[in-house]
C-alpha positions as MATLAB code, in Angstrom:
seq = 'HHFRYRKGDEVPPFNPQNQDLPERSSPNDAHQERMRRPAGNKRSQIVYSNEFERAFMQIKDQVNVSSHKPVSRQLIGKLSVGDFVFVRVQGKKIIGEILRVESKMQAALLAYEDYPPLYDEYQPYHQLRKPIGCEEVTEIRDGEVKAGLVVLHHWGEGKDVYRATVQHTVHERMFRIRLKIGLCNIDRWMNGDCILEKQRPGHVGKEKRSQRAKQKTSKFQDLKKLPQR';
ca = [
      -7.413   -7.830   -9.424;
      -9.430   -9.250   -6.870;
      -6.244  -11.408   -5.334;
      -4.589   -7.960   -4.695;
      -7.199   -7.165   -2.366;
      -8.527  -10.131   -1.346;
      -7.838   -9.498    2.538;
      -9.817   -5.944    2.282;
     -13.039   -5.268    3.448;
     -14.023   -4.620    0.100;
     -12.952   -5.010   -3.639;
     -12.331   -1.640   -5.983;
     -14.160   -1.295   -9.240;
     -11.670   -2.622  -11.970;
     -10.440    0.267  -13.967;
      -8.517   -0.944  -16.873;
      -5.553    2.096  -18.419;
      -4.016    1.785  -21.261;
      -0.112    1.443  -20.261;
       3.257    0.278  -21.863;
       4.571   -1.771  -18.840;
       8.599   -2.145  -18.921;
       9.751   -5.491  -18.819;
      11.877   -6.881  -16.371;
      15.501   -5.668  -16.986;
      17.772   -8.493  -17.922;
      20.524   -9.964  -15.751;
      23.266   -9.836  -18.555;
      22.070   -6.292  -19.399;
      20.581   -4.317  -16.034;
      20.207   -0.757  -18.481;
      18.322   -2.212  -21.282;
      14.796   -1.463  -20.589;
      12.035   -3.261  -23.656;
       8.281   -2.863  -24.174;
       6.509   -5.743  -23.446;
       3.476   -6.469  -25.327;
       1.465   -9.393  -24.374;
       0.252  -12.058  -28.051;
      -2.274  -10.820  -29.359;
      -2.939   -7.597  -27.563;
      -1.286   -4.164  -28.888;
      -1.358   -2.645  -25.413;
      -0.508   -3.864  -21.879;
      -3.938   -3.196  -19.727;
      -2.770   -2.455  -16.404;
      -4.581   -1.316  -13.041;
      -3.197    1.309  -11.354;
      -5.456    1.793   -8.016;
      -3.513    2.745   -4.728;
      -1.945    5.561   -3.738;
       1.848    4.162   -4.443;
       1.313    3.463   -8.165;
      -0.523    6.724   -9.178;
       2.474    8.818   -7.836;
       4.678    6.670   -9.750;
       2.335    7.297  -13.148;
       2.611   10.878  -12.350;
       6.892   11.490  -12.212;
       7.977   12.260  -15.408;
      11.649   12.288  -15.643;
      12.261    9.317  -17.604;
      15.603    7.809  -18.111;
      17.306    7.477  -21.482;
      18.788    3.713  -20.927;
      20.511    4.454  -24.873;
      22.486    7.855  -23.441;
      23.322    6.542  -20.023;
      26.897    5.427  -18.127;
      26.644    3.138  -15.908;
      28.044    4.532  -12.385;
      31.760    3.992  -11.968;
      32.614    1.707   -9.177;
      34.626    4.408   -7.571;
      31.488    6.094   -6.945;
      29.676    3.267   -5.543;
      32.520    2.499   -3.770;
      32.222    6.062   -1.962;
      28.487    5.784   -1.062;
      27.412    6.119    2.654;
      24.281    5.967    4.777;
      22.675    9.738    4.549;
      23.784   10.091    1.032;
      20.982   11.268   -1.787;
      21.112    9.035   -4.987;
      18.861    9.223   -7.866;
      17.741    5.884   -9.269;
      15.955    4.163  -11.830;
      13.020    2.302  -11.342;
      10.765    0.944  -13.871;
      12.852    3.715  -17.039;
      11.500    6.622  -14.387;
      14.110    8.527  -12.499;
      13.595    8.647   -8.890;
      15.444   10.215   -5.921;
      16.139    8.438   -2.335;
      18.111    8.504    0.713;
      20.714    5.637    1.423;
      19.601    4.173    4.808;
      22.098    1.226    4.780;
      25.503   -0.537    3.337;
      26.152   -4.187    2.732;
      29.636   -4.446    1.277;
      28.377   -8.151    0.296;
      24.941   -9.383   -0.238;
      23.709  -12.343   -1.472;
      20.694  -11.124   -2.622;
      17.524  -12.533   -4.735;
      15.638  -10.159   -7.661;
      11.908  -11.543   -7.077;
       9.229  -11.211   -9.073;
       5.792  -11.272   -7.033;
       3.206  -13.089   -8.375;
       0.044  -11.314  -10.080;
       1.637   -8.077   -8.887;
       3.964   -6.254  -11.922;
       7.246   -5.265  -12.270;
       7.382   -2.040  -10.333;
       7.095   -4.318   -6.799;
      10.238   -6.607   -8.147;
      12.911   -5.990   -5.423;
      16.105   -7.522   -4.102;
      15.891   -9.897   -1.315;
      18.265  -11.390    1.177;
      18.855  -15.026    1.032;
      18.475  -15.106    4.896;
      14.595  -13.812    4.683;
      13.646  -16.056    1.629;
      11.751  -19.628    2.455;
      10.691  -22.461    0.051;
       7.200  -23.855   -0.094;
       7.155  -27.832    0.857;
       3.679  -27.922    1.468;
       0.026  -26.490    1.602;
       1.378  -24.292    4.278;
       4.714  -25.605    5.654;
       8.025  -23.985    4.362;
      11.626  -24.536    4.936;
      14.695  -22.318    4.593;
      16.666  -21.961    1.733;
      20.349  -23.488    1.321;
      22.357  -20.459   -0.180;
      23.359  -22.952   -3.088;
      19.764  -23.278   -3.683;
      18.974  -20.015   -4.891;
      18.803  -19.525   -8.477;
      16.999  -17.916  -11.449;
      13.339  -19.748  -11.644;
      13.174  -21.038   -7.672;
       9.764  -19.884   -6.323;
       9.870  -18.584   -2.844;
       8.169  -17.109   -0.313;
       8.439  -13.981    1.324;
       7.027  -11.623    4.578;
       5.751   -8.087    2.662;
       4.128   -4.999    3.745;
       3.042   -3.306    6.966;
       1.353   -6.670    7.482;
       4.267   -8.534    6.605;
       1.700  -10.620    4.955;
       3.690  -14.285    2.893;
       3.606  -13.957   -0.774;
       4.469  -15.962   -3.745;
       7.623  -14.494   -6.027;
       9.686  -16.168   -8.470;
      13.755  -15.722   -8.705;
      14.719  -13.575  -11.799;
      18.547  -13.306  -10.733;
      20.522  -13.280   -8.060;
      23.607  -10.967   -6.868;
      26.922  -10.980   -4.983;
      28.001   -7.406   -4.265;
      27.226   -4.252   -2.526;
      24.084   -3.690   -1.893;
      21.863   -0.548   -0.612;
      19.269   -0.337    1.366;
      17.688    2.890    0.121;
      13.959    5.154    0.660;
      12.053    5.747   -2.313;
      10.631    9.333   -2.045;
       7.239    8.557   -4.916;
       4.958   11.315   -4.077;
       3.598   11.279   -0.515;
       5.129    7.611    0.087;
       8.161    5.947    1.505;
       9.054    2.581    0.025;
      12.754    1.153    1.119;
      13.956   -1.292   -0.927;
      17.731   -3.051   -1.194;
      19.042   -1.608   -4.302;
      22.368   -2.475   -6.223;
      25.075   -0.194   -7.837;
      23.276   -0.910  -11.621;
      20.092    0.915   -9.975;
      22.054    4.115   -9.097;
      22.014    6.533  -11.966;
      24.119    9.428   -9.631;
      24.334   11.317   -6.600;
      22.846   14.239   -5.171;
      24.783   17.625   -5.738;
      25.179   18.764   -2.232;
      22.821   21.667   -2.074;
      20.841   20.476   -5.076;
      17.227   20.083   -2.409;
      18.047   23.675   -0.766;
      18.446   25.410   -4.085;
      14.377   23.811   -5.057;
      13.237   24.868   -2.035;
      14.448   28.368   -2.458;
      13.217   28.501   -5.988;
       9.776   27.586   -4.555;
       9.614   29.866   -2.224;
      11.119   32.553   -4.862;
       8.003   31.668   -7.384;
       5.505   31.756   -4.035;
       7.009   35.574   -3.514;
       6.762   36.653   -7.351;
       3.486   35.608   -7.721;
       2.140   37.542   -4.301;
       3.899   40.482   -5.631;
       1.655   39.693   -8.942;
      -1.735   39.331   -7.337;
      -0.750   42.563   -5.456;
      -0.204   44.678   -8.641;
      -3.502   43.695   -9.789;
      -5.142   45.098   -6.873;
      -6.908   48.057   -7.375;
      -5.120   51.331   -6.820;
      -6.251   53.824   -4.388;
];
């Protein structure tokens, strides 16, 4: 907890919550998510203490892994910049906008040290560096990137350097997607296994019209409650 806020002016109070934390996805089964429980503990203790994490916990749409079918490669090939898609992030369904498409990218799924799996993300090889001393780093050849390798990556608005461990690697079509999580916009590289479906045209418009209709109905009901002259 103190490590996470080491660069802040002050450390917020520790706020333990009993929550189940999904285990990191296996490269052999991208759609399977199990519950991780540490030895001797029936529940995991996790700290949700920033806007992004609190917003994520408020999302109600869960992904039914057993009934979900992978998106067809034909659809993946047709997705382009500007499309809105629903993606799977740690067992929850989140909408996002495609900002960029790379037909073939070599990328590594990173797990940042001292951070929960919610922060796991893909990063292209060329952005990774290998620590060779206390403060020295070196570039990594493509053939050296593999599961278990400890790397450094510039992460966040301040571009601070964070240590991470490579979970697995991919060489395929990748999408830069802006995730809408509460009031937060999170940009991440994601592959086709993370995409659940493409948003239907007019879906957002229908939701807005429905909200306006509810507001009008609510105002009408309030007017009916006013005393009649």
